[in-house]
C-alpha positions in Angstrom: 109.9 60.4 54.6 108.6 62.2 57.9 106.8 64.6 55.7 104.9 62.0 53.2 104.2 60.6 56.4 102.5 64.0 58.0 100.8 64.1 54.4 99.2 60.6 54.3 97.9 61.3 57.7 96.6 64.3 56.6 95.0 62.7 53.9 93.5 59.8 55.9 92.1 62.3 58.7 90.2 64.4 55.5 88.5 61.0 54.0 88.2 60.1 57.9 86.3 63.7 58.1 84.2 63.1 55.2 82.9 59.7 55.8 82.0 61.1 59.0 79.9 64.2 58.0 78.7 61.7 55.2 76.7 59.8 57.5 73.4 61.1 58.4 71.1 58.8 60.8 67.6 59.6 60.9 65.3 58.7 63.6 62.0 56.9 64.1 58.9 59.2 62.1 61.1 61.3 61.1 62.6 62.6 57.3 65.6 64.9 56.4 65.3 66.8 53.1 68.8 66.8 51.7 69.6 69.8 48.9 72.6 69.2 46.2 74.3 72.4 45.3 70.7 74.5 46.2 68.8 72.1 45.0 66.4 69.3 46.0 67.8 66.1 45.7 66.6 63.1 47.7 64.5 62.3 51.1 66.4 60.8 54.1 64.7 57.9 55.2 64.4 56.3 58.9 68.1 54.7 59.5 71.8 54.8 58.2 71.9 57.5 55.2 75.2 58.1 53.3 75.8 62.1 51.4 77.9 63.3 49.4 79.5 66.3 52.1 79.9 69.6 50.7 77.9 69.1 48.0 74.9 67.6 49.7 73.4 69.5 52.9 70.2 68.8 55.3 67.6 71.6 54.3 66.5 73.1 57.8 63.5 73.3 58.0 60.7 75.9 60.2 59.0 74.5 62.8 57.2 75.8 65.9 58.1 74.1 69.4 56.0 74.0 72.0 58.0 75.3 75.0 57.5 76.8 78.7 57.9 80.1 80.2 59.0 81.2 83.7 55.4 81.1 85.0 54.4 77.3 83.5 53.0 79.3 80.7 53.0 77.1 77.2 53.7 78.6 74.5 54.9 78.0 70.8 58.7 79.2 69.6 59.6 79.2 66.1 62.8 77.4 64.9 64.7 75.7 62.8 65.1 72.3 62.7 67.4 69.4 60.2 64.5 67.1 59.9 60.8 66.6 59.3 58.2 64.9 61.9 55.4 62.6 59.7 53.4 61.9 63.1 50.5 63.3 63.7 51.0 66.7 65.4 48.2 68.5 67.5 48.2 72.4 67.4 46.2 74.3 70.0 45.3 77.4 68.8 45.3 80.5 71.1 41.9 82.2 71.7 40.2 84.0 68.8 37.0 86.9 68.5 34.5 85.9 65.8 31.3 87.0 65.0 27.8 85.4 64.8 25.7 86.1 62.2 23.3 87.6 64.4 26.0 90.5 65.4 27.3 88.6 68.8 30.3 88.5 69.7 32.4 85.3 71.4 35.7 83.9 71.5 36.3 79.8 70.4 39.7 77.9 71.5 40.2 75.7 68.4 42.4 72.3 68.4 44.1 71.0 65.0 45.2 67.5 64.9 47.4 67.8 61.4 50.2 64.9 59.9 52.8 65.8 57.2 52.5 63.0 54.0 54.7 64.9 51.5 58.0 66.0 53.1 59.2 67.9 49.3 55.8 70.1 49.5 55.9 70.6 53.3 59.5 72.0 52.7 59.1 73.9 49.9 55.1 74.9 48.7 55.2 77.0 52.3 57.5 78.8 54.7 55.9 78.6 57.7 53.6 75.8 57.8 52.6 76.0 61.5 51.6 80.0 60.8 49.9 79.2 57.3 47.6 76.6 59.4 47.0 78.5 62.2 45.7 81.5 60.5 44.0 79.5 57.5 42.0 77.9 60.0 41.5 81.1 62.2 40.1 82.5 58.6 38.5 79.8 58.0 36.2 79.1 62.0 35.3 82.9 61.2 33.9 82.6 58.0 31.6 79.6 59.2 30.4 81.0 62.5 29.8 84.4 60.5 27.0 82.2 58.7 25.3 80.8 61.8 23.3 82.7 64.6 24.7 81.8 68.3 22.0 79.3 69.0 23.4 77.2 65.9 27.2 78.2 66.8 26.0 76.6 70.4 24.3 73.1 69.5 26.4 72.8 66.8 29.7 71.8 67.5 30.0 68.5 65.1 28.7 70.2 62.0 31.0 72.7 62.5 34.3 71.0 63.2 33.4 68.3 60.1 32.8 71.7 58.1 36.4 72.7 59.0 38.1 69.8 59.2 37.1 68.8 55.4 37.6 73.1 54.1 41.2 72.8 55.6 42.1 69.3 54.2 41.4 70.4 50.8 43.5 73.4 51.3 46.2 72.0 52.7 46.8 68.8 50.1 49.0 71.6 48.5 50.9 71.9 51.5 51.5 68.0 51.7 49.4 67.7 55.2 46.2 65.7 55.9 43.9 67.5 58.7 42.6 64.2 60.3 40.3 66.6 62.9 39.3 69.7 64.4 38.2 69.8 67.5 36.7 73.3 69.1 37.2 72.8 72.9 35.8 76.2 74.5 32.9 78.4 73.5 32.9 81.6 75.4 29.5 84.0 74.6 30.0 87.8 76.2 28.9 87.9 79.9 25.0 89.3 79.3 25.0 87.4 76.8 25.6 84.2 79.1 23.3 85.7 81.8 20.5 86.2 79.4 20.8 82.6 78.4 20.9 81.5 82.3 17.7 83.2 82.3 16.0 81.7 79.8 17.4 78.3 80.5 15.8 78.7 83.8 13.0 80.5 82.8 12.2 77.4 80.6 13.2 74.4 83.5 10.5 76.9 85.1 8.0 76.4 82.4 8.3 72.8 81.7 8.0 72.5 85.7 5.0 74.0 85.6 3.6 72.1 82.8 4.2 68.9 84.0 3.0 69.9 87.5 -0.5 70.7 85.5 -0.1 67.5 83.8 0.2 66.0 86.6 -2.2 67.4 88.3 -5.0 66.8 85.4 -3.7 63.3 85.3 -4.5 62.8 89.0 -8.1 64.3 88.7 -8.9 62.2 86.2 -7.7 59.1 87.9 -9.7 60.3 90.9 -12.8 61.1 88.7 -12.2 57.4 87.0 -11.9 55.8 90.3 -15.1 57.6 91.7 -16.9 56.5 88.5 -16.0 52.9 89.0 -16.8 52.9 92.5 -20.3 54.3 92.2 -20.8 51.7 88.7 -19.0 48.9 91.2 -21.6 49.8 94.2 -24.7 50.2 92.0 -23.5 46.7 90.1 -23.7 45.3 93.8 -27.1 46.9 95.0 -28.7 45.8 91.6 -27.0 42.1 92.2 -28.2 42.5 95.8 -31.4 43.2 94.9 -31.7 40.6 92.6 -30.9 38.2 94.8 -32.9 39.0 97.6 -36.6 39.6 95.3 -35.2 35.9 93.9 -34.6 34.6 97.7 -38.4 35.8 98.9 -39.6 34.8 95.5 -38.6 31.4 96.3 -39.5 31.9 100.2 -42.9 32.3 98.9 -43.0 29.5 96.6 -42.2 27.6 99.6 -44.4 28.8 101.7 -47.2 28.7 98.9 -46.3 25.0 98.3 -46.1 24.3 102.2 -49.3 26.2 102.2 -50.7 24.0 99.8 -49.2 20.7 101.6 -51.0 21.9 104.7 -54.6 22.8 103.1 -53.9 19.4 101.4 -53.3 17.7 104.7 -56.1 19.5 106.5 -59.1 18.4 103.7 -57.5 14.9 104.0 -58.5 15.1 107.6 -61.7 17.2 107.7 -63.3 14.7 104.9 -65.8 13.3 107.9 -66.5 16.6 109.5 -68.8 19.1 108.5 -66.3 21.7 108.1 -63.9 22.8 105.3 -60.1 23.9 105.7 -61.0 28.1 105.0 -62.8 27.6 108.5 -60.2 25.6 110.1 -57.5 27.8 109.1 -59.8 31.3 110.0 -60.7 29.4 113.2 -56.8 29.0 114.4 -56.1 32.3 113.3 -58.9 33.7 116.2 -57.3 31.6 118.7 -53.7 33.3 118.0 -55.5 36.1 117.9 -57.1 35.8 121.2 -53.8 34.6 123.1 -51.9 37.6 122.3 -54.8 40.0 123.6 -55.0 38.1 126.6 -50.6 37.6 127.2 -50.7 42.0 127.4 -50.3 42.9 130.5 -52.3 46.4 132.3 -55.2 45.4 129.9 -58.7 45.0 131.7 -60.8 44.9 128.9 -60.7 41.8 126.1 -62.7 42.6 122.9 -64.0 39.3 121.3 -64.3 39.6 117.8 -68.0 40.8 116.1 -68.6 37.4 114.9 -67.7 35.3 118.0 -70.5 32.8 118.0 -69.2 31.7 114.9 -66.0 31.6 116.1 -67.2 29.5 119.0 -68.9 27.3 116.0 -65.2 27.2 114.8 -63.6 26.3 117.8 -66.4 23.4 118.5 -65.6 22.1 115.0 -61.9 21.6 115.9 -63.0 20.2 118.8 -64.6 17.5 116.9 -62.0 17.6 114.5 -59.7 16.1 116.9 -62.1 13.2 118.2 -61.3 11.8 115.1 
């Protein structure tokens, strides 16, 4: 009786062991590849899955795990795991040496973003997926850079990234991998090339500075000349307008004086109607009198000059006296 209990207990333990071994829990964003008797059977998705122990087993997958050494430096270590990570992964490649079309040797540091889309292909179509992607990226990058010159390499990062991504995505499709993005982190030319480029950039900046300064001086001279021209034109226009206004004023003044003299002569003629004297003689007599006043008012003069026709003057003065009688 006790022997039967031992047998039943052993059978129960074996069943429990087989159940435990047959249960596989798959974490989120990961899958497991199951082989049955050495042949691919199925892929376990996220959650709880059941397999047949001994007959079914999980296929180990070779991968590169990012580790840190004693100095804090990151490095990739080759390991085997029982799952495939379906998330997008970042692979930072070490610096590599490339040669441009104009025989310039430089170092380039690239970064790759990829994602496994087919677990079966990623497991059975390639042995070391990480190594394969790294070597393919390096050789492709050398080919692309080898077709470009130094200046094109430094100024065409987007073009290089796009072309590299397209080539890698097409090549890795056989491995069940989707290359989403490729980035060139750093392009480092040799020291002498960097120094030459710095000198060239400095010379270019100085050249542009000289050109800008010359253009500024040219514009300043043009503006000064235009300002001087406008000033002379404005002065000439002002002088012209002032002369025109002055001439108009003088003409109007002369007209006003002439009109006043005409009215004066008319009044004098009306006053001299009953005398033998005309207006002209009257005005001449007044002019003579005014001139004599000016001569007599001068100090230090002992000699008084009378007009040659003094008798005519006296006659005119007498006529004026006759006029005032009326």
